[in-house]
C-alpha positions as CSV (number, residue, x, y, z in Angstrom):
1,M,252.5,223.2,165.5
2,S,254.1,219.8,165.0
3,K,256.0,217.8,167.6
4,N,259.3,218.2,165.7
5,K,259.0,221.9,165.4
6,S,258.1,222.1,169.1
7,K,261.2,220.0,170.0
8,L,263.4,222.3,167.8
9,M,261.9,225.4,169.5
10,L,262.6,223.8,172.9
11,G,266.2,223.1,172.0
12,I,266.6,226.8,170.7
13,G,265.1,228.1,174.0
14,I,267.6,226.0,176.0
15,L,270.4,227.3,173.9
16,L,269.3,230.9,174.4
17,V,269.1,230.4,178.2
18,L,272.6,229.0,178.3
19,L,274.1,231.6,176.0
20,G,272.1,234.4,177.8
21,G,273.5,233.2,181.2
22,Y,277.0,233.3,179.8
23,A,276.5,236.6,178.1
24,F,275.2,238.0,181.3
25,F,278.7,238.1,182.9
26,L,280.0,239.9,179.9
27,D,277.2,242.3,179.4
28,P,274.3,242.2,181.9
29,I,271.7,244.0,179.7
30,I,272.2,241.8,176.5
31,G,272.6,238.6,178.7
32,G,269.5,239.4,180.6
33,I,267.5,240.0,177.4
34,G,268.7,236.7,175.9
35,F,268.0,234.8,179.1
36,L,264.4,236.2,179.2
37,C,263.8,235.4,175.5
38,G,265.1,231.9,176.1
39,L,262.7,231.4,179.0
40,W,259.8,232.7,177.0
41,T,260.7,230.4,174.1
42,I,260.9,227.4,176.4
43,F,257.4,228.3,177.9
44,L,255.9,228.5,174.3
45,A,257.6,225.2,173.2
46,I,256.3,223.3,176.2
47,K,252.8,224.8,175.6
48,A,253.0,223.7,172.0
49,L,254.2,220.2,173.0
50,H,251.0,219.8,175.2
51,G,248.9,220.6,172.1
52,K,247.7,224.0,173.1
53,S,247.7,226.8,170.6
54,L,250.4,229.5,171.1
55,F,248.1,232.5,170.7
56,K,244.5,233.0,171.3
57,D,242.3,232.8,168.3
58,S,239.6,235.4,167.9
59,T,237.1,232.7,166.6
60,E,237.6,230.7,169.9
61,E,236.3,233.7,171.8
62,D,233.3,234.1,169.5
63,E,232.3,230.4,169.8
64,K,232.3,230.7,173.6
65,R,229.7,233.5,173.6
């Protein structure tokens, strides 16, 4: 993933966390889900910014054996 896409993903994650925190006071279930999705998106964006792949590739496991 390119750096620009990772930065966009990070921005979306921060926005989700903020909006999920706001929505939590209106509806705790929807707000909590939005907050958790935002945290997960931030985690994936930071991982992508460091150059690591987002998901494990099956070929990487075969090469290690």
